[in-house]
N, C-alpha and C positions, 0 to 999 in steps of 0.2 A: 929618657924611653919617648918620650912625646917627638924631640926630634927624630929619632929612628922611624917612629909611624908615619911621620910626615914625610920622610924620605922613602918608605915603601908605598905610600899612597901617591906619589908623585910618579913613582917608576911603574906601578902599577896604570896610571892614566896614560904615562908614554907607551906601553904595551899595548895597551888597549885602542890608541890610535896608531899604531904600529900594523896591528892584526886589521884593524879597520880598512888600511891601505892595501894590505893582500889580498890578490889573488887565488883561487883553489879549481883548477882543472883537473877535470878525471872521465875517461872513456869506458866504454862498456860493448860489449858485443866486439871486440879485437880493433877498436876503432871506429866502428857502425857509428855511434854516437860520441859527442863529447861536448861536455859542455863547463862552462866555468861561472863561479859564483864569489861574492865579493866579501870580504872580513865580516860584513854582516848577515851572511846568508843567503843575499840575495840573488837571484838569477842572472847573470848579465849577457852569457852569450851560448847559443845550442845551435849545434851542428848535426847534422844526419846526412849519412852517406846515403844517396837517393836510393841504392839497391835493397835499403832495410825498410821502405817505404812501401810498404807492400798490402793493400787495400784490404784483401783477402786475410792478412794477419796483423791487425792493427794493436792486438794485444802482445804481440812478442816485441814492437818499438816501444810500446807503455811500459813494458819490463825494463828494457833496455834504459830507456830514459830516468826509470825511478832508479835502477843500479848505479848509473851514473852520477845521480844527483846525492845519493847516500853516500858513496864513497868519496866525492868532494865534501861534502858536510863533515864527513869522519876523518878528513885531513884537516879540515877547519877546526873542529874540535882539539885534534891531536897537537896543531899549533896553538891553540888559546891554553890547553894545560902545560906545554913545555914554556909559555912565555911567564904566565902566572909562577908556574913553580921556580924559574929562574929568578923571579923578583922576591917570593917570600919564602925561597929556601925550602919548599915542603909543607912549610906552615899551613895548616889546613884552616881557611878563614871562611867564614859563613857568606853564602852569597857567588861565591867564586869557583 
């Protein structure tokens, strides 16, 4: 059983390293805002269509950036759950 736990721990560490090396990109507003986060959830890139940069409506741009970030973060969370699930076989492990 100890060997199985060590194997699982090793696989989890590899899965975590794989996740950290992935990027997650999302768009909002039909592509008006695009951003990329890394596997740690840190923002790597942000692209704005100049058409959405309206000084009279900054709130709309803020909402698009937030929506794109939430989408990218959700992709990251889903990938995390898939990787952990594939290693643990659905076992519930505290802290994961």
